[in-house]
C-alpha positions, 0 to 999 in steps of 0.5 A, a space after each residue: 498531483 499525478 500518480 503513475 503506476 510502474 509494474 515491476 517484477 511479477 506482480 509488484 507495483 512501484 509508483 512515480 508521484 508527480 507534483 504537476 505544479 513544479 514538475 518535481 516527483 518521487 518514486 515509491 519502492 523502485 525495485 527495478 531501477 532501469 524500469 523506474 528510471 525509464 518511467 522518470 525519463 518518459 515523464 520528463 520530471 525531476 526526481 530526487 526522492 525515494 519512498 521505501 515502505 519496508 525492507 523486503 527485497 521486492 520493495 527495497 532491493 533496487 535502492 542501492 543500484 538506483 543510488 549508484 545510477 542516480 547519486 544524490 537522492 534522498 532515500 526515506 524509510 523507517 527500518 535500518 535494514 533498508 538499503 541506501 536509506 539516508 533519511 529515517 522517518 518516524 510516525 507523523 513526520 512530514 516532508 515535501 515533494 515539490 508543493 505536495 505534503 507527505 505524512 509518514 505513518 508507522 504501521 509495524 506488523 508485516 515488518 517492524 519498520 513498515 511505513 505508509 506514506 500519505 501524499 496530499 496535493 492541490 487539485 487531487 484526492 489524497 493518496 496513501 502508499 501502503 506497501 504490504 500493510 494494506 492491499 486492495 481487499 486484503 492485508 499483508 502477512 504478520 511476518 514480524 508483528 501481531 494482530 493488535 499491531 495490524 488492528 492499529 495499522 488498519 483500523 486506528 491509522 489508515 481507516 481514519 484517513 478521509 474516505 476519498 483517499 486513494 490506496 496504492 498498495 505494493 502488489 496486484 493481489 486483488 482478485 485472490 484477496 476478493 475470493 477470500 473476502 467472499 469466503 468471509 462474507 458470501 452475501 456482501 454486495 460490495 464484495 460481489 460487485 468488486 469481483 465483477 469489476 476486477 475481473 473485467 479489469 484483469 481481462 483487459 490487462 488493466 491494474 485494479 489499483 487504486 481503490 479508496 479507503 472508503 471502498 476498502 471499508 465496504 469489502 476488505 474483511 481486515 478493515 471490517 473486523 468490527 462488523 458482525 458478519 466478519 465476527 460471525 465468520 471468526 467465531 469471536 467478537 473482539 475485533 483484535 482477536 477477529 483480526 488474528 483469526 481471519 489472518 490465520 484463515 487467509 494464510 491457509 485459504 486455497 480458494 
């Protein structure tokens, strides 16, 4: 299994997932079809599947155009507001991309119909495509959901994945997210080390994606709501309440 990052718009990422054993692939959130089609052509791979994480324009906005330029594709998603969707999926539904297994996870909160896709293939660590639910060192705004929903998505669903699962999120927000993580836990050595690593990558013009689930548990405050230092920052000890408090703090953070 191979994953090619496709930078789109200002700070979005689309992805081309390739099953190297069959030369079959799929794309994730192809908001700019011409760029995505070129990436497919350059890779020389057969792609007939589109995985859409949620309905927001900067993720699903290219579906209709892609469908017109490359008819016959299967568009997966969990929300009827997703353009061109012809295969609606539900929690823990599975399907294949070549020989790779895809498991769908419902993670409502950023939007009510958000889906994260776990992809597993031989010879590679698993990969989860998290859209705007889980970011590197952060999480999405609660536009259509509640703290209990994001707690379930991050702590009960995504945190339960193997620690070596690679996290491919929807935006290059890592540097700003880490500023807030440092604000929450100024003495967290994992946060401080990641700030240095991310600065080097951005200075070199490189993406900061992917991280891993294991890494996120060490520096992402939204994955650490059960940790005493994060609870101290929030001023409460109930992890679900902590989730809501720190999301509100992040919404107003200007660091």
